C-alpha positions, 0 to 999 in steps of 0.5 A: 063222883066215883067211890074208891074201891078198897081191895083186901091186901093179901097177907103173906105167909112168914118164911123162916130158915130151918134153924129158926123153925127148930128153935121155935119148936124147941122154945114155944113148942111149935108144930112141925108139919111135913106136907110131902107124901108118905114114901118121901117122909119115910125116906127122911124127915125132921125129928118131931115132924108130923106128915100130912100130905098136900093132897089131904091138907084141907081135909085134915086141917082140923088136926092142926093146932091153932094155939101155937105156931105151925111150921110147914116143910116139904122137900125143898120149899115149893109145896110148903108154900102152897100149903101155907097159903092154903091154910092161911086161906082157911083162916089160920094165921099161925103158919110159917113156911120153912125155907128150903124144906127138908133139904135146908133142915138136913143141911143145917145138921138138925136131927132127922129121922129115916124109916127104912123099908125094904125096897121103895114102893114104886120099884115094888109095884114094877116088880109085882106087875112084872112078876104077874105078867111073867107068870100069867104068860108062862101059865098061858103058854104051858098050862092054858091059853086063858091065863094070857087074859091075866097078863092083859089085865095087868097091862090094862091096869098099868095103862089106866094107872098111867092115864089117871094117876091112881095105882090100885097095886100101890094101895095094896102094897102100902098095906103090907107090914114092911111098907107101913109108915109112921106119920108122926114122932108120937101117935098122939101128935097127929090124930087119924 
């Protein structure tokens, strides 16, 4: 006689449309979590949203409320579905995925906020790297050939950035005043 094996059933995350999410934010003070990167968030986000990028989600899960619904959104719904499942795996049962993400939110005509910056961060990196290579090269031609090592170092760093997916120059540029991104509508909404 064999004993039956009981497997736990996966509980799926509730999916809501953008208008339903907005109504729950208004009516039951649901928390709106945006899991896109800071640059995407700055380019446009739902009014009242708090940005915690998907890569930081597990580390910052303690910042999320457990006493009210948490509406999770990204740009189009892919990352928010992943985020919702990760949060459910951490034991949070108050998670709802906003179907269609920010695209659906803005198409529905719901309130959005856009933070402006002079130039997108990735373009700033290309401008800075190009300027440094050009500067070191000109200094190498006209002042001292040792400056060519500076151009080679920038080339090495760009290769390393492409291979590893990390960019020290971008990290430095993010610190400049015009690149600072507010991650929430109010400073108290999302403690760091």
